[in-house]
N, C-alpha and C positions, 0 to 999 in steps of 0.2 A: 503492500497500500506504499502511496508518494505522497504525502504531506505537502501543504503550501503554509509557509509563513509569510504573512505580509499585512504592513499597518502603516497608518499615515499619523502622525501625530504634531499636533500644534508645535513650530522651536520652541515657544515660549517653555512650554510645557516638556519638553527634550531637555533643553537649557538648565530646568529647573531640576529635574529628577534626577542626571548625572553628579550637576556640582553639590544635591544634598543628598546622594550616595557617596561619593567620593570627599566627602568632608571627614575630616578628621576622626567623627563618630564611628564613621562606616566601613573604616581601616581596620579589617582585620588581621591579629596577626599571624603567618605561619610561619612558625620555623622561628629566622631571623628577622624575616622581611614582611614588608605588608602586603595583603593579599591584593593581587590587580585585578582582578574581575569582579562581573557584574553578573547578575542571573538577569534575564528578561522573560518575565512571564505573562500569561493573561490574569487580567483581574475580572471582578464584574461588569466594570465600564469601558476597561481597557486595556493597559500595560500596566504591569507593575516593575518596578525595578531591585534591585535588591542586592545589598552588601551586608556581608557581617550579620547585626543583629537591625538594622533598620531598613524600611523602602520606602518611594515614593510610586503613589499610582496616579496616573495621569491620565485624562479622555482619550480614547482614540479608536477609530475604526477600526476593525482588524480581524483578520484569520489567524490564530497564533496558537497551534494545535499542544505544543510542550514548551517548556523552556529554555529558554539559549543562553548559552555563556560566551562573552567577550570582554575582551580587557578594558577597564574603566576607565584608564588612563587615559587612552588611546581615544577614547569614545569623551571626554573633557576635553583633550585639548581640539580635538576635531570639528567639538560641536559650534563655538563658537562662531566656523570660517565656513558652516554649510548654508546655503543661499535659500532664500522663498521663507513665506508664514507657515510654509508645512516640510517636516519631515516625512520624507517615502523609509520606510522601513521594509525589508526585506532578505529573508536567510536562505540560503542556497548554496549544498557543498563547500561544507566549510567557512563560508564566508557571511558575515552579516553587512547589507549595503545599505547606505546612510546615502538617498538620493542616487549618486552614481560611484559614490568611493567604497571600497572593499575593505573591512577588515578582518581579520581572522576571530572565528566563532565556533562554538561546536552545539549540536543538541546534548540535552543531558536527560 
């Protein structure tokens, strides 16, 4: 069975979500380094971005069948550079695609 992951999120909500889960409170220590990854999963009204013990839910139009894990530091650096009022998010073959930029990701 083939799944489809796609969502459209307001740019402001995406920036807020990534900034919140990548704050000091959202970074979990793994051994001697901070965990870099953020999990993205479906929530009641959209998507939930999670790291350590915190999460940020934001509205989204979506088909998101299972959680995806991607590098939060990369998303945080990339987020302000994404153009437009909405961010198109897709996952396929080991990559999360934000508008047209691909970053490594994996299904959980």
